[in-house]
N, C-alpha and C positions, 0 to 999 in steps of 0.2 A: 734898132739903134739903142745903144747903151747910154744912159744918162750919167751925169757926174757922180751921183751917189753910188750907183751900181759899179761904175768904173773904179772908184776909190775902194769900195768894199771888196771887189775882186782883187785889186792890187794888194790890199791888206791880207787877204787869204793866201795869195801867192807868197808873200814875204813870210807868213807863218809856216808855210810848207817847205821853206828852204832847209835842207839838211845841215843843221848847225855844226854837227860833228865834222862834216866834210869841209865846211868853211874853216873850222879850226885847223884841220889837217892841212889845207891849202896855206893858211897863214903860217903855221909852224914851218912848213917847207920853204916858203918864200923868205921867212925870217932867217933861216940858217943857210940858205943857198949862198955860196961864195961869189957867184957870178952875177951877170947882168940879167935883169928881168925884161925880156922883150914882149911887148903887148901888141896884138894885132886884132883887127876887126874891120868889117866893111860898113859903110853908111853910118847910121847912128852908133853902131858899135865902135867905129873908128874914133868918133868923138869921145865915147866912153873910155877908149884905150888911152887917149891923150890925157883925159882927166885922171884916170887911174895912175898913169906914169907920173904925173905931177904929184899926186898924193903920196905915192910910194917913195918918191924922192924927198919931198918937202916935209911930209908928216913922219914917215918911217925911216928916212935916211938911207934908203936902198938905191942902188943904181938901177934905174928903170927907164926904158926908152920905148915910146910908141912908134912903130914903124909906119907912121901915117903922114910923114912930111910930104908935101905935094910934089916937089921936084923929083926925088928918087922914085916915088910911087908912079908918077906919070911917065918917067923915063923908062922904067922897066915895062910898064903897061904898053907904051907906044913902041919901044924898040925891040922888045922880046915878045911878050904877050901879057894880058891881064893876069893870067895864072901865075906869072913870075913876080908880081908886084911886091909880095912879101918874101917868097922863097929866094929871089935874087939877092936882096940885101942880107938875108940870113945866111946864104952861102958864103958871103964875105965876112960877116961879123960874128957868127955864132961859134961858141966854144963849148966843150962838154960840160963845163960847170955852170953854164947859163940855163935859164928857164924861159920857155915860151908860154905866155898866158894868152889863150885864145878867147875872144868874145864873139859868139856867133849865135844869132837867133835861130837861123835855119839849120845850122849844123851840117850843111851840105855844099857850101861854096867851094868850087874847085881850087881857087887860089889859096884858100885856107888849108884845104887838104894837102896841097903841094907843100906849103910851108911846114906843116906838121911832119911830113915825110922827110924834109931836110933836117928838121930838129932830131928826128929819130936816127938818121944816118950819122949825125954829129954826137949822138948819145946824150943829148940835152933832154931835160925833163919837159913834158908838155902837160899843161893843165887847161881845161876847157870849161867855160861857162856857156851854156847853150839854152835854147828854148825847148819846146816839147820834143820828146823822143819819137822818132818815126823810122820807117824802113829807109827813107831817103837819107837819113843822117846816121844810120847804123855804122857805116864805115868810119866816120870821124870819131864816134864814141869808142870804137874798138882800137883805134891807133894812138890814142892819147893815154898817158899814164893814169889820169883820173879826171872825172868830170862831175859837174853839178848841173842838173837840169832844172829849169823853171818850166813847169808843166802848163804852158799856155802858148797859143799861136799868135797872140797880138804882139806885134813888134814893140810898140811903145811900152807896154807893161813889162815885157821881158827885159828890155833895155833898162828900164827903171829899177827892176830887181837886180840886174847885173851891177848897176852903179852902186846900189845899196850894199851889195856883197863886197865890192871893191873898197868902199868906205870902211866896212868892218875889217877887211884884210889889213888896210893901212893902220887902223887903230890897234889891232892885235899886234902887228909887227912893231909898232912904236912902243907899246906897253911891255913887250917882251914876255907876256904871259900866255896862257893857253886860251884866253878869251872868255873866261867864265865870269 
């Protein structure tokens, strides 16, 4: 069992290992994209998606929407399949100038993979924040334009680092610089 000191130390090390140049690249792209930023994720990543969409709108002045609203998510899950809970709305909403930002600890959720495929068919950009790289999530990493991996398998720590990255993205987008 990991104590609080070790947990925080591990979290600090994970943040130190985030590839800052890739974060800057994501921020530059998100800042100049003319379309809407759609953000998706399951579980805790869904909550992070809502938080990031709020920050991207409020802090950075970007059009950002988390596709985590309960009514459409459950309607697609119930009436079609859970794999359609993000891809269904994206089929209706997504335009080529839009971006899909994916938050996924496992990097292997079928509903997320299906949403990325919809974005690819619409020629929209896809960016991925994920947890540890593995054979299970190799497909997701290969079908997105770019990804940042947090090399840990603990969901809480990965989601915390993802949220920190999203805060940095909003800050860089607001300031309009390259995040140095």
